[in-house]
C-alpha positions as CSV (number, residue, x, y, z in Angstrom):
1,M,0.0,0.0,0.0
2,E,2.8,2.4,0.8
3,D,4.3,1.9,-2.7
4,L,1.0,2.8,-4.2
5,I,0.8,6.0,-2.2
6,K,4.3,6.9,-3.4
7,V,3.2,6.3,-7.0
8,H,0.3,8.7,-6.6
9,L,2.4,11.3,-4.8
10,N,4.9,11.2,-7.7
11,R,2.1,11.7,-10.2
12,Y,0.8,14.7,-8.4
13,A,4.3,16.2,-8.1
14,A,4.9,15.7,-11.8
15,K,1.8,17.8,-12.5
16,E,2.9,20.4,-9.9
17,A,0.0,19.6,-7.6
18,E,0.1,18.5,-4.0
19,L,-1.7,15.6,-2.5
20,I,-2.6,16.1,1.2
21,M,-3.8,13.1,3.1
22,G,-5.8,13.7,6.3
23,E,-9.2,14.5,7.7
24,A,-10.5,17.9,6.6
25,R,-13.2,20.3,7.6
26,F,-14.4,23.6,6.3
27,V,-13.7,26.4,8.8
28,S,-15.1,29.2,6.6
29,P,-16.0,29.6,2.9
30,R,-13.1,28.3,0.7
31,T,-10.9,27.6,3.8
32,V,-10.2,24.1,5.1
33,T,-8.3,22.8,8.2
34,I,-6.7,19.4,7.7
35,S,-5.7,17.1,10.5
36,L,-2.6,15.3,9.4
37,A,-0.9,12.2,10.9
38,G,1.1,13.0,14.0
39,Y,-1.4,15.6,15.3
40,D,-0.2,18.3,12.9
41,T,-2.8,20.5,11.3
42,R,-2.7,22.6,8.1
43,V,-5.0,25.3,6.9
44,I,-5.4,25.9,3.2
45,A,-7.6,28.3,1.2
46,G,-8.4,28.9,-2.4
47,E,-10.8,30.5,-4.8
48,R,-12.0,27.1,-5.8
49,V,-12.1,24.0,-3.6
50,F,-12.4,20.5,-5.2
51,L,-13.1,17.5,-3.0
52,N,-11.7,14.0,-3.8
53,L,-13.5,11.9,-1.2
54,G,-12.1,8.5,-1.9
55,T,-10.6,6.4,-4.6
56,Q,-11.2,2.8,-3.7
57,A,-14.4,0.7,-3.7
58,T,-15.0,-1.4,-0.7
59,L,-17.7,-4.0,0.3
60,P,-19.3,-3.5,3.7
61,A,-19.3,-6.4,6.1
62,V,-22.9,-7.5,5.4
63,P,-23.5,-11.2,6.0
64,G,-23.9,-13.0,2.6
65,L,-23.0,-10.0,0.5
66,A,-19.6,-11.3,-0.8
67,E,-21.2,-14.6,-1.8
68,A,-23.8,-12.7,-3.9
69,S,-21.0,-11.4,-6.1
70,P,-22.1,-7.7,-5.9
71,M,-20.8,-5.0,-8.2
72,T,-19.1,-1.8,-7.0
73,H,-19.5,1.5,-8.7
74,V,-16.5,0.6,-10.9
75,E,-18.3,-2.4,-12.5
76,V,-21.7,-0.7,-12.6
77,L,-20.3,2.2,-14.6
78,D,-18.9,-0.3,-17.2
79,L,-22.4,-1.8,-17.9
80,E,-23.6,-1.4,-21.4
81,R,-27.3,-1.5,-20.5
82,L,-29.4,-0.7,-17.4
83,P,-30.1,-3.6,-15.1
84,E,-33.8,-4.5,-14.5
85,H,-33.3,-3.8,-10.8
86,L,-30.5,-2.3,-8.7
87,I,-29.9,-2.1,-4.9
88,V,-27.5,0.6,-3.8
89,L,-25.8,0.2,-0.4
90,G,-24.2,3.3,1.0
91,G,-25.0,7.0,1.2
92,G,-21.8,8.4,-0.2
93,Y,-21.8,10.7,-3.3
94,V,-21.3,7.7,-5.7
95,G,-24.2,5.8,-4.1
96,L,-26.4,8.8,-4.4
97,E,-25.5,9.3,-8.0
98,L,-26.2,5.7,-8.8
99,A,-29.6,5.7,-7.0
């Protein structure tokens, strides 16, 4: 996992962008405080704020779910036709868009 993080950090650096990993919250319009590892904090502000809230699909620990061969948003977005029915688990932004 650590090697994968380094790959992403290098990609951001090559584009002259910075990847900041931590827990963030808005403290005023267009201003964010980020709690970093080791109890450090950082405050950033900008005219535009873009949120990247996750990059990896996960399956919740629901009994029997894994055996049902569910699709994540990755597989659903590759479908060539709409399914007859669809159950969406989760209330994140991707789940809301799919619903």
